[in-house]
C-alpha positions in Angstrom: 8.8 30.5 9.7 6.2 29.2 12.1 3.4 27.2 10.6 0.1 27.7 12.3 -2.8 25.2 12.6 -5.0 27.2 10.1 -2.2 27.0 7.6 -1.9 23.2 8.1 -5.7 23.0 7.6 -5.5 25.0 4.4 -2.9 22.6 3.0 -5.2 19.7 3.6 -8.1 21.6 1.9 -5.8 22.4 -1.1 -4.7 18.8 -1.5 -8.4 17.6 -1.1 -9.4 19.9 -4.0 -6.5 18.8 -6.1 -7.4 15.2 -5.4 -11.0 15.8 -6.5 -9.7 17.3 -9.7 -7.5 14.3 -10.3 -10.5 12.0 -10.1 -12.1 13.5 -13.2 -9.6 15.8 -15.0 -8.4 14.9 -18.5 -5.2 12.8 -18.6 -4.7 13.0 -14.8 -7.6 10.7 -14.3 -6.3 8.1 -16.8 -5.6 4.6 -15.4 -2.4 4.6 -17.4 -1.1 7.3 -15.2 0.7 5.5 -12.2 -0.9 6.1 -8.8 2.5 7.0 -7.3 3.0 9.6 -10.0 -0.4 11.1 -9.4 0.2 11.3 -5.7 3.6 13.0 -6.1 2.2 15.5 -8.6 -0.8 16.3 -6.4 1.4 16.9 -3.4 3.8 19.0 -5.5 1.0 21.2 -6.9 -0.6 21.5 -3.4 2.7 22.7 -1.9 3.1 25.4 -4.6 -0.5 26.6 -4.2 -0.1 26.6 -0.4 2.0 29.8 -0.5 -0.4 31.7 -2.8 -3.8 30.5 -1.5 -5.8 33.1 0.5 -7.0 32.0 3.9 -10.4 32.6 5.5 -9.7 32.4 9.2 -13.3 33.0 10.2 -14.4 29.9 8.1 -11.9 27.5 9.6 -13.7 24.5 11.2 -13.4 24.3 15.0 -14.0 20.5 15.4 -13.3 17.2 13.6 -16.7 16.9 12.1 -16.5 20.4 10.5 -13.0 19.6 9.2 -14.2 16.4 7.5 -17.2 18.1 6.0 -14.9 20.9 4.7 -12.6 18.3 3.1 -15.6 16.6 1.5 -16.7 19.9 0.1 -13.3 20.5 -1.4 -13.2 17.1 -3.0 -16.6 17.7 -4.6 -15.6 21.1 -5.8 -12.4 19.7 -7.4 -14.4 16.9 -9.0 -16.8 19.5 -10.5 -13.8 21.5 -11.9 -12.3 18.3 -13.4 -15.5 17.3 -15.0 -15.9 20.8 -16.7 -12.3 20.5 -18.0 -12.9 16.9 -19.2 -16.0 17.9 -21.2 -13.9 18.7 -24.3 -12.2 15.3 -24.3 -15.6 13.6 -23.8 -16.9 15.5 -26.8 -13.9 14.5 -29.0 -14.3 10.8 -28.1 -18.1 11.0 -28.7 -17.4 12.5 -32.1 -15.2 9.5 -32.9 -18.0 7.2 -31.8 -20.5 9.0 -34.0 -18.2 8.6 -37.0 -17.7 4.9 -36.1 -21.4 4.4 -36.1 -21.8 5.9 -39.6 -18.7 3.9 -40.9 -20.1 0.6 -39.6 -17.2 0.2 -37.2 -19.2 0.5 -34.0 -19.4 -3.4 -33.8 -15.5 -3.4 -33.6 -15.5 -2.0 -30.1 -13.0 -3.5 -27.6 -12.4 -3.2 -23.9 -9.8 -0.7 -23.1 -8.4 -0.8 -19.5 -7.4 2.9 -19.8 -11.0 4.0 -20.3 -12.5 1.2 -18.2 -15.0 0.2 -20.8 -15.6 -0.6 -24.5 -14.2 2.0 -26.8 -14.6 2.3 -30.6 -11.7 2.6 -33.0 -12.2 6.2 -34.1 -13.3 7.3 -30.6 -9.9 6.2 -29.3 -8.0 7.7 -32.2 -9.6 11.1 -31.9 -9.2 11.0 -28.1 -5.5 10.5 -28.3 -5.3 13.2 -31.1 -7.0 15.5 -28.6 -4.4 14.7 -26.0 -1.5 15.5 -28.4 -3.1 18.8 -29.3 -3.8 19.5 -25.6 -0.1 19.5 -24.8 0.9 21.1 -28.1 -1.2 24.3 -27.4 -0.1 24.4 -23.7 -3.5 23.2 -22.5 -1.8 21.8 -19.3 -0.8 25.4 -18.4 -4.4 26.5 -18.9 -5.5 23.7 -16.6 -3.1 24.8 -13.9 -4.3 28.4 -14.3 -7.9 27.3 -13.8 -6.9 25.4 -10.6 -5.1 28.5 -9.3 -8.0 30.8 -10.3 -10.5 28.5 -8.4 -8.7 29.3 -5.1 -9.0 33.0 -5.9 -12.7 32.8 -6.7 -13.6 30.3 -3.9 -10.9 30.4 -1.2 -10.3 27.4 1.1 -12.3 26.2 3.0 -14.8 26.4 0.2 -18.4 27.5 0.9 -20.5 26.6 -2.1 -24.2 26.2 -2.9 -24.8 23.0 -4.8 -28.6 23.7 -4.8 -28.1 27.0 -6.7 -30.4 27.2 -9.7 -27.6 28.8 -11.7 -25.3 25.8 -10.9 -28.0 23.3 -11.9 -28.7 25.2 -15.1 -24.9 25.4 -16.0 -24.4 21.7 -15.2 -27.3 20.8 -17.5 -25.9 23.1 -20.1 -22.7 21.0 -20.1 -24.7 18.1 -21.6 -25.9 20.3 -24.4 -22.3 21.5 -24.9 -21.1 17.9 -25.1 -23.6 17.0 -27.8 -23.1 20.2 -29.8 -19.3 19.9 -29.9 -19.5 16.2 -30.8 -21.7 16.8 -33.8 -19.6 19.8 -34.8 -16.5 17.7 -35.0 -18.1 14.6 -36.6 -20.4 16.4 -39.2 -17.9 16.4 -42.1 -17.4 12.6 -42.0 -21.1 12.0 -41.4 -22.1 14.2 -44.4 -19.7 12.3 -46.7 -20.9 8.9 -45.5 -24.5 10.1 -45.9 -23.9 11.1 -49.5 -22.4 7.6 -50.1 -25.5 6.0 -48.6 -27.6 8.2 -50.9 -25.6 7.0 -53.9 -25.9 3.4 -52.8 -29.6 3.9 -52.6 -29.7 5.1 -56.2 -27.6 2.1 -57.3 -29.9 -0.3 -55.5 -32.9 1.1 -57.4 -31.1 1.1 -60.8 -29.4 -2.2 -60.4 -31.2 -4.4 -57.8 -28.8 -7.3 -58.4 -26.0 -5.3 -56.8 -25.6 -6.1 -53.1 -25.2 -2.5 -51.8 -25.3 -3.7 -48.2 -22.1 -5.7 -48.5 -20.6 -3.0 -50.7 -21.3 -0.4 -48.1 -19.3 -2.3 -45.5 -16.3 -2.2 -47.7 -16.6 1.4 -49.0 -17.8 3.4 -45.9 -14.8 2.7 -43.6 -12.3 3.6 -46.3 -14.4 6.7 -47.2 -14.6 7.8 -43.6 -10.9 7.4 -43.0 -10.1 9.3 -46.2 -12.4 12.1 -45.2 -10.7 12.4 -41.7 -7.3 12.5 -43.4 -8.4 15.3 -45.7 -10.0 17.4 -43.0 -7.3 16.7 -40.3 -5.7 20.2 -40.5 -9.2 21.7 -40.0 -10.0 19.2 -37.3 -6.8 20.0 -35.4 -7.5 23.7 -35.6 -11.0 23.2 -34.4 -9.9 21.0 -31.4 -7.3 23.6 -30.4 -9.9 26.3 -30.4 -12.3 24.2 -28.4 -9.7 23.9 -25.6 -10.5 27.5 -24.7 -14.1 26.4 -23.9 -12.6 24.2 -21.2 -11.6 27.3 -19.2 -14.9 29.0 -19.9 -17.0 26.1 -18.7 -15.0 25.6 -15.5 -15.2 29.3 -14.6 -19.0 29.3 -15.3 -19.4 26.4 -12.8 -17.2 28.2 -10.2 -19.3 31.4 -10.6 -22.5 29.4 -10.2 -21.2 27.7 -7.1 -19.9 30.8 -5.5 -21.9 32.3 -2.7 -21.9 36.1 -2.9 
């Protein structure tokens, strides 16, 4: 088997797109994942995709500048796909932070080197819950399927339109999706804590001598945790169903970037 120069270029394009995905993709972008392991996994995935990726000979760069620009485009495309896949996990973590805000635990944030910033208690707990569900429902297989589908929709070297109005609209829609999913996951605990705040308000009017402010700090965290334990089966089912949105959002971005 003779490997031609265009085939070698395609391999570099594939590994550039995979590297871009690893920058932002869920779990793969985690700092707890060893760099050597990331590199080995990226090369292994690229070698597998090398044999099934369509080649556009007419779009192959003819000089070094064109080759570097094509590699940069592939990294940007991979980063975009990774961000679309990561939107679900950002929503899960944001839901936990909203719950922490209502429970009064937002002041208990601590620096987490895995996330590279301050993370709340429930935000971290729900994030790792999402990771467990992700592997339990074969979300990693879905992620690999999205990666393979990206090469069928936009073959290497990628020719994309970042200034496309549909791409900008879809990208802005991801922000609305993030907020919508976060509120949807956090709304049961928020409602229960809101009812407790309403009851504390009545108590403060009936018995002003009761320090409801200090009482709330003791009751609301326990009430929030109890609510999460009670709705955990429904929460797991909801998170599992949301993982399908990961593929939909990624494919929407690919369609918006694709030049007809």
